[in-house]
KEKOL-378425 format. One line per field, with one value per residue (C-alpha): residue number from 1; residue in three letters; z, x, y. Coordinates in pm, whole numbers, m for minus. Layout:
BEGIN
num <- NUM	...
residu <- Ala	...
w <- Z	...
u <- X	...
v <- Y	...
***
This chain:
BEGIN
num <- 1	2	3	4	5	6	7	8	9	10	11	12	13	14	15	16	17	18	19	20	21	22	23	24	25	26	27	28	29	30	31	32	33	34	35	36	37	38	39	40	41	42	43	44	45	46	47	48	49	50	51	52	53	54	55	56	57	58	59	60	61	62	63	64	65	66	67	68	69	70	71	72	73	74	75	76	77	78	79	80	81	82	83	84	85	86	87	88	89	90	91	92	93	94	95	96	97	98	99	100	101	102	103	104	105	106	107	108	109	110	111	112	113	114	115	116	117	118	119	120	121	122	123	124	125	126	127	128	129	130	131	132	133	134	135	136	137	138	139	140	141	142	143	144	145	146	147	148	149	150	151	152	153	154	155	156	157	158	159	160	161	162	163	164	165	166	167	168	169	170	171	172	173	174	175	176	177	178	179	180	181	182	183	184	185	186	187	188	189	190	191	192	193	194	195	196	197	198	199	200	201	202	203	204	205	206	207	208	209	210	211	212	213	214	215	216	217	218	219	220	221	222	223	224	225	226	227	228	229	230	231	232	233	234	235	236	237	238	239	240	241	242	243	244	245	246	247	248	249	250	251	252	253	254	255	256	257	258	259	260	261	262	263	264	265	266	267	268	269	270	271	272	273	274	275	276	277	278	279	280	281	282	283	284	285	286	287	288	289	290	291	292	293	294	295	296	297	298	299	300	301	302	303	304	305	306	307	308	309	310	311	312	313	314	315	316	317	318	319	320	321	322	323	324	325	326	327	328	329	330	331	332	333	334	335	336	337	338	339	340	341	342	343	344	345	346	347	348	349	350	351	352	353	354	355	356	357	358	359	360	361	362	363	364	365	366	367	368	369	370	371	372	373	374	375	376	377	378	379	380	381	382	383	384	385	386	387	388	389	390	391	392	393	394	395	396	397	398	399	400	401	402	403	404	405	406	407	408	409	410	411	412	413	414	415	416	417	418	419	420	421	422	423	424	425
residu <- Met	Thr	Ser	Val	Leu	Leu	Gln	Asn	Ala	His	Ile	Val	Asp	Pro	Val	Thr	Gly	Arg	Asp	Gly	Val	Thr	Asn	Ile	Leu	Ile	Glu	Asp	Gly	Thr	Ile	Ser	Ser	Ile	Gly	Asp	Pro	Ser	Thr	Pro	Ser	Ser	Val	Gln	Thr	Phe	Asp	Leu	Lys	Glu	Ala	Ile	Val	Ala	Pro	Gly	Phe	Cys	Asp	Met	His	Val	His	Leu	Arg	Glu	Pro	Gly	Tyr	Glu	His	Lys	Glu	Thr	Ile	Ala	Thr	Gly	Thr	Ala	Ala	Ala	Ala	Ala	Gly	Gly	Phe	Thr	Ala	Val	Ala	Cys	Met	Pro	Asn	Thr	Asp	Pro	Pro	Ile	Asp	Ser	Ala	Glu	Val	Ile	Arg	Ser	Ile	Leu	Asp	Arg	Ala	Ser	Gly	Phe	Ala	Val	Asp	Val	Leu	Pro	Val	Ala	Thr	Ile	Thr	Arg	Lys	Arg	Glu	Gly	Glu	Glu	Leu	Ala	Pro	Leu	Ala	Glu	Leu	Ala	Asp	Ala	Gly	Ala	Val	Ala	Phe	Ser	Asp	Asp	Gly	Ala	Pro	Val	Val	Asn	Ser	Gln	Leu	Met	Arg	Ile	Ala	Phe	Glu	Tyr	Ala	Leu	Met	Phe	Asn	Lys	Pro	Leu	Ile	Gln	His	Ala	Glu	Asp	Leu	Ala	Leu	Ala	Asn	Asn	Gly	Cys	Val	His	Glu	Gly	Thr	Val	Ser	Ala	Arg	Thr	Gly	Leu	Pro	Pro	Ile	Pro	Ser	Val	Ser	Glu	Thr	Val	Met	Val	Ala	Arg	Asp	Leu	Leu	Leu	Ala	Glu	Tyr	Thr	Gly	Gly	Leu	Tyr	His	Val	Ser	His	Val	Ser	Thr	Ala	Gly	Ala	Val	Glu	Leu	Ile	Arg	Glu	Ala	Lys	Lys	Arg	Gly	Val	Arg	Val	Thr	Ala	Glu	Ala	Thr	Pro	His	His	Phe	Thr	Leu	Thr	Asp	Glu	Ala	Thr	Ala	Gly	Phe	Asp	Thr	Asn	Thr	Lys	Met	Lys	Pro	Pro	Leu	Arg	Asn	Arg	Asp	Asp	Leu	Glu	Ala	Ile	Lys	Glu	Gly	Leu	Arg	Asp	Gly	Thr	Ile	Asp	Ala	Ile	Ala	Thr	Asp	His	Ala	Pro	His	Ala	Pro	His	Glu	Lys	Leu	Val	Glu	Tyr	Thr	Tyr	Ala	Pro	Phe	Gly	Ile	Ile	Gly	Leu	Glu	Thr	Ala	Val	Gly	Leu	Thr	Leu	Arg	Glu	Leu	Val	Leu	Pro	Gly	Val	Leu	Thr	Leu	Val	Glu	Ala	Val	Glu	Lys	Leu	Ser	Thr	Asn	Pro	Arg	Arg	Ile	Leu	Gly	Leu	Arg	Glu	Ile	Arg	Leu	Glu	Pro	Gly	Glu	Pro	Ala	Asn	Leu	Thr	Leu	Phe	Asp	Met	Asn	Arg	Gln	Trp	Thr	Phe	Asp	Val	Ala	Thr	Ser	Arg	Ser	Lys	Ser	Arg	Asn	Thr	Pro	Phe	His	Gly	Glu	Ser	Phe	Pro	Gly	Lys	Ile	Ile	Gly	Ile	Phe	Asn	Arg	Thr	His	Phe	Ile	Arg	Gln	Ile	Thr
w <- m944	m1299	m1265	m984	m964	m729	m670	m546	m574	m537	m801	m734	m1030	m1079	m1428	m1589	m1363	m1257	m918	m842	m739	m996	m1059	m1177	m1351	m1352	m1568	m1575	m1415	m1656	m1602	m1834	m1779	m1556	m1490	m1722	m1545	m1740	m1570	m1632	m1445	m1270	m1129	m761	m625	m348	m238	m141	m1	m161	m35	m232	m527	m632	m863	m679	m430	m485	m198	m357	m44	133	299	241	394	170	90	404	683	677	1058	1014	709	397	57	159	489	350	57	292	504	188	76	420	397	55	m166	m492	m557	m349	m452	m244	m141	m199	152	162	192	m75	m185	m506	m717	m973	m1224	m1039	m720	m910	m1090	m762	m598	m894	m899	m526	m562	m854	m778	m498	m523	m465	m736	m614	m794	m723	m665	m741	m594	m734	m627	m586	m242	m148	m56	m251	m424	m765	m986	m1001	m1345	m1407	m1760	m1646	m1349	m1558	m1812	m1533	m1408	m1168	m1155	m996	m833	m470	m203	47	398	262	85	m212	m68	m364	m581	m896	m860	m808	m1119	m1328	m1182	m1287	m1641	m1671	m1513	m1756	m2041	m1901	m1787	m1427	m1119	m854	m511	m248	128	170	466	525	749	897	1011	1135	1348	1459	1616	1667	1724	1591	1725	1927	2266	2309	2244	2484	2747	2694	2625	2323	2046	1794	1415	1292	1018	811	757	523	355	270	79	m94	m205	m355	m532	m677	m827	m978	m1112	m1265	m1423	m1570	m1644	m1441	m1259	m884	m616	m253	m18	320	326	689	708	617	453	217	124	30	m171	m369	m424	m566	m779	m935	m1028	m1209	m1402	m1218	m1268	m900	m716	m347	m99	262	513	730	1047	942	886	1203	1484	1611	1814	2129	2074	2141	2493	2634	2496	2310	2043	1813	1767	1639	1264	1009	921	1277	1379	1348	1517	1465	1207	995	1020	908	620	503	511	309	65	18	m20	m286	m481	m384	m235	m496	m314	17	94	413	442	594	794	996	1278	1497	1846	2027	1810	1936	2300	2380	2491	2253	2117	2030	1863	1482	1293	1143	1191	1003	811	537	734	888	593	440	780	874	536	572	938	921	568	410	699	814	455	378	77	m107	m142	m511	m422	m161	m419	m658	m396	m303	m653	m960	m873	m735	m1053	m1267	m1079	m1125	m1494	m1450	m1658	m1524	m1389	m1548	m1416	m1755	m1945	m2106	m1848	m1602	m1264	m1030	m744	m380	m189	138	339	462	698	889	1184	1282	1541	1459	1675	1611	1733	1418	1180	872	900	1062	1284	1540	1559	1539	1751	1624	1810	1951	1748	1560	1195	930	600	665	382	248	m34	m329	m686	m891	m1209	m1111	m740	m520	m161	24	378	306	594
u <- 2728	2795	2805	2674	2675	2426	2563	2354	2032	1708	1483	1108	930	556	557	833	791	1155	1207	1561	1913	2135	2357	2221	2443	2314	2482	2376	2041	1954	1961	2244	2243	2102	2309	2594	2927	3120	3133	3309	3635	3505	3193	3103	2994	2749	2694	2327	2361	2030	1838	1522	1528	1177	1021	1025	740	474	264	m50	m181	57	16	328	153	336	220	64	143	520	530	394	590	759	825	1189	1120	831	1031	1322	1085	955	1308	1387	1070	1157	933	1050	725	449	116	55	m302	m458	m563	m294	m325	m392	m540	m418	m700	m504	m228	m14	m14	70	359	486	483	655	916	988	1005	1246	1585	1473	1522	1151	902	615	283	20	m341	m565	m902	m1237	m1403	m1273	m1115	m1239	m1570	m1792	m1984	m1823	m1618	m1246	m1090	m1013	m879	m634	m528	m476	m274	m54	33	m238	m244	m590	m862	m973	m1116	m932	m1073	m1376	m1605	m1803	m2153	m2348	m2440	m2499	m2160	m1995	m2166	m2041	m1693	m1688	m1784	m1528	m1243	m1311	m1217	m861	m865	m809	m960	m1164	m1023	m1292	m1266	m1579	m1771	m2124	m2050	m2400	m2368	m2014	m2158	m1823	m1715	m1354	m1340	m1518	m1868	m1867	m1800	m1474	m1635	m1915	m1653	m1441	m1723	m1542	m1775	m1826	m1820	m2039	m1909	m2220	m2091	m1830	m2044	m2326	m2089	m1912	m2249	m2356	m2027	m2023	m2366	m2248	m1930	m2135	m2377	m2108	m1836	m1600	m1284	m1343	m1080	m1176	m909	m823	m1098	m1173	m1496	m1609	m1918	m1715	m1491	m1794	m1951	m1629	m1595	m1946	m1903	m1588	m1780	m2032	m1754	m1756	m1424	m1336	m1007	m928	m646	m591	m353	m109	m272	m611	m479	m267	m460	m819	m1023	m890	m581	m790	m885	m569	m663	m332	m396	m154	m434	m673	m715	m994	m1141	m1097	m946	m1229	m1304	m1147	m1406	m1333	m958	m994	m1218	m950	m691	m922	m986	m611	m569	m840	m760	m1065	m825	m564	m310	m143	m107	m1	m227	87	m63	199	106	333	388	197	m109	m139	m62	m423	m736	m835	m1144	m947	m649	m625	m678	m383	m48	281	338	599	882	680	460	690	774	406	318	584	509	128	65	363	508	163	84	m197	4	300	600	516	159	286	516	220	19	308	439	271	m94	m64	116	m148	m430	m264	m192	184	440	494	835	1009	1334	1491	1797	1733	1473	1518	1652	1358	1417	1342	1598	1516	1656	1398	1657	1725	1503	1492	1321	1146	1266	1055	1341	1533	1238	1307	958	917	643	640	274	283	158	442	738	962	812	1027	984	1132	1260	1510	1512	1865	1818	1627	1730	1546	1695	2054	1974	2098	1988	2154	2144	2364	2599
v <- 272	148	m233	m453	m831	m995	m1342	m1633	m1438	m1633	m1473	m1486	m1329	m1400	m1242	m1449	m1749	m1741	m1906	m2015	m1919	m1749	m1444	m1108	m853	m494	m229	136	55	m227	m603	m701	m1077	m1348	m1657	m1554	m1631	m1365	m1024	m691	m639	m326	m487	m451	m788	m876	m1234	m1254	m1608	m1707	m1404	m1323	m1083	m985	m725	m392	m367	m99	39	178	352	591	931	1140	1446	1693	1957	2101	1858	1837	1812	1456	1341	1473	1325	1283	1104	902	770	695	485	318	227	87	m120	m261	m48	105	292	449	598	911	987	1330	1440	1707	2085	2186	1853	1692	1835	2035	1977	2232	2026	1708	1876	2017	1672	1509	1783	1746	1367	1364	1217	988	611	550	652	871	817	1085	980	1278	1363	1254	1580	1932	1984	1634	1798	1557	1834	1886	1660	1742	1810	1442	1487	1756	1543	1231	1427	1568	1220	1100	719	696	907	904	1131	912	940	1127	879	1007	996	1135	836	1039	1208	870	735	1028	985	619	715	995	797	515	750	752	389	499	334	508	424	448	481	270	407	527	823	834	473	531	813	959	630	532	153	m156	m211	m532	m681	m489	m151	m243	m319	m6	236	381	509	226	198	m90	m319	m246	109	m43	m308	m67	161	m129	m268	65	120	m229	m170	158	m2	m282	m36	192	m63	153	48	25	m34	m84	43	m114	m379	m465	m667	m1017	m869	m653	m946	m1156	m873	m826	m1201	m1228	m917	m1059	m1372	m1150	m978	m647	m467	m450	m488	m460	m418	m522	m370	m566	m435	m567	m920	m910	m735	m749	m502	m666	m449	m138	m250	m93	253	281	544	361	108	373	360	383	148	24	m306	m558	m891	m1233	m1343	m1035	m1095	m1456	m1346	m1104	m1381	m1604	m1320	m1281	m1657	m1705	m1389	m1185	m929	m841	m628	m559	m188	m14	292	448	736	927	1163	1373	1225	1501	1436	1080	1166	1254	1069	790	962	1277	1109	1106	782	596	428	415	94	115	m47	m333	m436	m698	m848	m875	m1025	m1291	m1362	m1363	m1495	m1670	m1869	m1997	m2103	m1856	m1736	m1878	m1649	m1601	m1500	m1254	m1094	m1066	m877	m650	m579	m723	m661	m305	m202	m370	m197	143	80	82	m101	m453	m543	m840	m982	m1045	m920	m583	m482	m191	m298	m246	m489	m560	m769	m945	m1234	m1485	m1638	m1316	m1228	m863	m644	m319	m31	276	497	406	447	658	803	1142	995	714	602	222	m68	m290	m138	m410	m694	m946	m1037	m1264	m1132	m855	m600	m586	m340	m201	m125	135	273	359	384	101	155	m129	m257	m556	m639
***
């Protein structure tokens, strides 16, 4: 598509400060003009009726499962789900088979992802094979295109190794993304330790298993000056530790998932394996602390931790089911419903946490909605309610607790380079 005119578009751009209704002309994947009434004769026009146009959303925590687990998800199906959910970029985590611990795997992923409308950003391992014993070749991985390092799902337990990793990653200005969990304290549990776990008898995971690891890592980040990112924060204790560390100047950022600011451990009482994730759903106090952390800026980003599993893998007893849910297609709706409409975040702040901040954390080029800039856009209509039907999900998997729920903010399209994936009706 050579020329597209988005009429009556409500731009919300935290970087430029634009916030108002105007026209946007896009030619050959570049924003040609904003507000200029003159347009080429061959332009294709879409009247957005004051729908929101924001910098393209970036999900910095996604499991695409390829290579190795294509029965759960593939790069093709995962990016299709991302586009349907309004994301123009996803950072894929390294717990694949083989794991993303070599330049060859990174190049293979980037090659398979080329040509899709959604950019795929590989996150490489901190340690070889995610085994926590030996540092991965971080220089080689960074040179091949890794945007960050993480042993996602397998916390780096060895403190000396984590210290060295901070120092090496700093040479490439890359963050370490930690799944913050003390595995000994977690003790093979599967739900939050509290009154609900006592009632159901399901093996519990105490909140201190997260806060202990966050506390250690913050001390190491402070000592080394390294870049530390806490993934899927779930506890009030971790939020407070991060808040205090930021005040001291520690270079720490954090993300929260939509399920952790929407659901509590009460959801696990029905033994639905679609409520089993790690970290587990916590209690009401933890949920409110996460919302406050998002509100005051302690938590920088919203990320899905999109974790697809094949249907048969979840159709087992709760304790045997794998952890994780899909989240790419419900993230924006949950953010708007749970945070923006109740006034926890303004719409501008929500866009920052879905677009601007994730890109900043990963060291990516910021998106500016200005003439001459690449067209990297997310389009959604705040006035359109919609219902999520998992049967129509673009993901290869169906593991979600949000089937049948209604949301504001229907995604009506994304722009990325010359790709225009539109759901405008």
